[in-house]
C-alpha positions in Angstrom: 98.6 -8.9 -131.6 99.1 -7.8 -127.9 97.0 -10.0 -125.6 94.6 -8.8 -123.0 95.4 -9.6 -119.4 92.3 -8.6 -117.5 89.9 -11.0 -116.1 85.9 -11.1 -116.1 83.9 -11.1 -112.9 80.4 -10.1 -112.1 78.8 -7.7 -109.5 77.5 -9.2 -106.3 74.6 -6.6 -106.5 73.1 -8.9 -109.2 74.4 -12.2 -108.2 73.6 -12.0 -104.5 69.9 -11.2 -105.3 69.8 -14.0 -107.7 71.4 -16.6 -105.4 69.2 -15.4 -102.4 66.0 -16.1 -104.3 67.1 -19.5 -105.4 68.6 -21.0 -102.1 69.5 -18.4 -99.4 71.3 -21.0 -97.2 73.6 -22.0 -100.2 74.1 -18.5 -101.5 77.8 -18.6 -101.7 78.2 -22.1 -102.8 75.8 -21.2 -105.8 77.7 -18.1 -106.7 80.9 -20.2 -106.8 79.3 -22.8 -108.9 77.9 -20.4 -111.4 81.5 -18.5 -111.5 83.0 -21.9 -112.6 80.0 -22.6 -115.1 80.4 -19.0 -116.7 84.1 -18.9 -116.8 84.4 -15.9 -114.4 87.2 -15.3 -111.9 85.3 -14.2 -109.0 82.9 -11.5 -107.6 82.8 -8.0 -106.7 81.8 -7.5 -102.8 79.0 -5.4 -101.6 77.9 -4.8 -98.1 74.4 -6.1 -98.6 75.6 -9.7 -98.9 78.1 -9.5 -96.0 76.3 -7.4 -93.5 76.2 -8.9 -90.0 79.0 -11.4 -90.6 81.8 -11.7 -88.0 85.4 -11.2 -89.0 86.1 -14.9 -88.5 83.1 -15.7 -90.9 84.4 -13.2 -93.4 87.8 -14.8 -93.4 86.3 -18.3 -93.8 84.2 -17.0 -96.9 87.4 -15.5 -98.4 89.3 -18.7 -98.0 86.4 -20.8 -99.5 86.5 -18.6 -102.7 90.4 -18.8 -102.8 90.4 -22.5 -102.3 88.2 -22.8 -105.6 90.5 -20.4 -107.4 88.1 -17.6 -107.3 88.8 -14.1 -105.8 86.7 -11.3 -104.1 89.1 -8.8 -105.7 87.1 -5.6 -105.2 84.6 -4.3 -102.7 82.2 -1.5 -103.2 82.0 0.8 -100.1 78.7 2.1 -99.0 77.0 4.7 -101.2 73.8 5.6 -99.3 72.8 9.3 -99.0 74.9 9.7 -95.8 77.9 8.1 -97.2 79.3 11.2 -98.7 83.1 11.6 -98.4 83.2 15.0 -99.8 80.2 16.5 -98.0 80.7 20.1 -96.7 79.1 19.3 -93.2 81.8 17.8 -91.0 79.2 15.6 -89.1 78.1 14.0 -92.2 81.5 13.6 -93.7 83.0 12.1 -90.5 80.1 9.5 -90.3 80.8 8.6 -93.9 84.5 8.0 -93.0 83.5 5.8 -90.1 81.2 3.8 -92.3 84.0 3.4 -95.0 86.5 2.4 -92.4 84.2 -0.3 -91.2 83.7 -1.9 -94.5 87.3 -1.5 -95.7 88.3 -3.6 -92.5 85.5 -6.2 -93.4 86.8 -6.3 -97.0 90.3 -6.9 -95.9 89.0 -10.0 -94.0 87.6 -11.3 -97.2 91.1 -10.8 -98.9 89.9 -7.8 -101.0 92.5 -5.8 -102.8 90.6 -2.9 -103.9 87.9 -0.9 -102.2 85.8 1.3 -104.5 84.3 4.5 -103.2 82.1 7.2 -104.7 84.0 10.4 -104.3 80.5 12.3 -103.9 77.0 11.3 -103.1 75.5 14.7 -103.2 74.6 15.9 -106.6 75.5 19.7 -106.4 77.2 21.1 -109.4 80.9 21.9 -109.2 80.4 24.9 -111.2 78.4 26.5 -108.4 80.2 25.3 -105.3 83.8 25.1 -106.8 85.9 22.0 -107.3 88.3 23.2 -104.6 85.8 22.9 -101.9 84.9 19.4 -102.9 88.6 18.5 -103.1 89.3 19.9 -99.7 86.5 17.9 -98.0 87.6 14.6 -99.9 91.1 15.3 -98.9 90.1 15.3 -95.2 88.4 12.0 -95.6 91.3 10.4 -97.5 93.7 11.6 -94.7 91.9 8.9 -92.6 91.1 6.3 -95.2 94.4 6.1 -97.2 96.7 5.3 -94.3 94.1 2.6 -93.4 94.3 1.3 -97.0 98.0 1.1 -96.7 97.9 -0.8 -93.5 95.3 -3.2 -95.0 97.6 -3.6 -98.2 94.6 -2.3 -100.2 93.9 0.4 -102.9 91.0 2.9 -102.5 89.7 3.5 -105.9 87.5 6.5 -106.5 84.7 5.8 -109.1 83.5 8.3 -111.7 79.9 9.5 -111.1 76.8 10.1 -113.1 75.9 13.8 -113.6 73.9 15.9 -111.4 70.6 17.6 -112.2 72.4 20.6 -113.5 75.5 19.0 -114.9 78.8 18.8 -113.4 78.5 16.6 -110.2 81.8 16.2 -108.5 83.6 13.1 -110.0 81.6 13.2 -113.2 84.1 14.7 -115.6 87.7 13.8 -116.7 88.9 17.2 -115.4 87.9 16.3 -111.8 90.0 13.2 -111.9 93.1 15.0 -113.4 92.7 17.5 -110.4 92.4 14.6 -108.0 95.7 13.1 -109.4 97.4 16.7 -108.8 96.1 17.2 -105.3 95.4 13.7 -103.8 98.7 11.9 -104.6 99.1 8.6 -102.5 100.5 5.3 -103.5 97.4 3.6 -102.3 94.9 5.9 -104.1 93.4 4.5 -107.3 90.5 5.1 -109.7 87.5 2.9 -110.9 86.1 3.5 -114.4 82.5 2.9 -114.8 81.6 3.0 -118.4 77.9 3.7 -118.0 78.5 6.6 -115.7 81.1 8.0 -118.4 78.6 7.8 -121.1 75.9 9.5 -119.1 78.3 12.3 -117.9 80.6 12.8 -120.8 78.7 11.6 -123.9 81.1 11.6 -126.9 83.9 12.6 -124.5 83.4 9.3 -122.6 86.9 7.9 -123.8 88.6 10.9 -122.2 87.7 9.5 -118.7 90.0 6.6 -119.4 92.9 8.7 -120.3 92.4 10.8 -117.1 92.3 7.8 -115.0 94.7 5.5 -116.7 97.9 6.2 -114.5 95.8 5.1 -111.4 93.3 2.7 -112.8 92.7 -0.1 -110.2 89.1 -1.3 -111.1 86.9 -1.5 -114.2 83.0 -1.5 -114.1 81.6 -2.8 -117.4 78.1 -1.7 -117.9 75.8 -0.2 -120.7 72.9 2.2 -121.1 71.0 4.1 -123.7 72.6 7.4 -122.7 69.5 8.5 -120.8 69.8 6.8 -117.3 72.0 4.5 -115.3 70.0 1.5 -116.3 72.7 -1.2 -115.9 72.3 -2.9 -119.1 74.5 -5.8 -120.1 77.4 -4.6 -122.4 76.4 -4.6 -126.0 72.8 -3.7 -125.3 73.2 0.1 -125.1 75.2 3.0 -126.7 78.7 2.5 -125.1 81.3 2.4 -127.7 82.9 -0.9 -126.8 85.5 -0.9 -129.4 87.0 2.1 -127.7 86.7 0.7 -124.3 88.4 -2.6 -125.0 91.1 -1.1 -127.2 91.8 1.5 -124.6 92.1 -1.1 -121.9 94.7 -2.9 -124.3 96.5 0.3 -125.0 97.1 1.2 -121.3 98.0 -2.4 -120.6 95.2 -2.8 -117.9 95.9 -5.9 -116.0 93.2 -5.7 -113.3 89.7 -7.2 -113.1 86.8 -6.1 -115.1 83.6 -6.2 -113.3 80.4 -6.8 -115.2 78.0 -4.6 -113.2 74.9 -5.7 -114.9 72.3 -8.7 -115.0 72.3 -10.9 -118.1 70.0 -9.5 -121.0 67.6 -12.3 -120.3 64.3 -13.0 -118.4 64.9 -12.6 -114.8 65.2 -12.0 -111.9 65.4 -15.8 -111.5 68.2 -16.1 -114.1 69.3 -19.5 -115.4 73.0 -20.2 -115.0 73.1 -20.3 -118.8 72.2 -16.6 -119.0 75.3 -15.7 -117.2 77.5 -17.8 -119.4 75.7 -16.3 -122.4 76.4 -12.7 -121.1 80.2 -13.6 -120.9 80.3 -15.2 -124.3 78.7 -12.0 -125.6 81.3 -9.7 -124.0 84.1 -12.0 -125.0 82.9 -11.6 -128.7 82.8 -7.7 -128.2 86.4 -7.8 -126.8 87.8 -10.2 -129.6 86.1 -8.2 -132.3 87.4 -4.9 -130.9 90.9 -6.1 -130.5 90.8 -7.7 -133.9 89.8 -4.5 -135.6 92.5 -2.7 -133.8 95.1 -5.2 -135.0 94.1 -4.4 -138.6 94.6 -0.7 -138.3 
């Protein structure tokens, strides 16, 4: 049977909060200890945990992780309401680009290889405003950000989005990413597949998102939900079809990092380290069962 080559890791959004509550002054030390305990390869960076740090300090933090065989492989760029790279307002869009530039440079100091960005923050329906208008605005942003990514030896990965209140938010459908592949071609442009977002936006068509993204897939967010809201459940505790996810990852020979973007399915927020290890063991079983069934077909 073909072997999987991706690695597990978790999202800083969860671990940073957990580590701060325990011992803020030892936050990164605690994260690294728990990575080793739970057999995870590193963390996904977020601006909330690194805000205010100097470039020198960020470089030091990156070295400390690498010295222990861990990686800060990816970094999620800002996704506040003002961080809209495809906004039709030039003032808003340019400010969003400046914020993304700042955090891409900070991420590079940490040794990050993939910067993840939301292609749209606004929830306006593509059916009303037209996908070409969103693509033109996003292309103007990427004309600044992609050359920066190239200079930083980094991939800028656009993540699939949740739906808007009236359906087709930009970046929420496989067809949107097929158009991005046509219009926004660049060697440092990639995609990030969020399994929870795909379920909410595409329902039974969720596997089509992987097919649309496959040639440029640079990052993976593993997260579950009940199909009603972006609740960030641990994989295996919602309605995501994990057999199709893991079999798809194997089929396209995905070799990057799989970020578990959810807290453990346990009492929290003061999770015991064992809860993180249990989450990894559960996901390992899901993957092994899925690939075992695929081998029997």
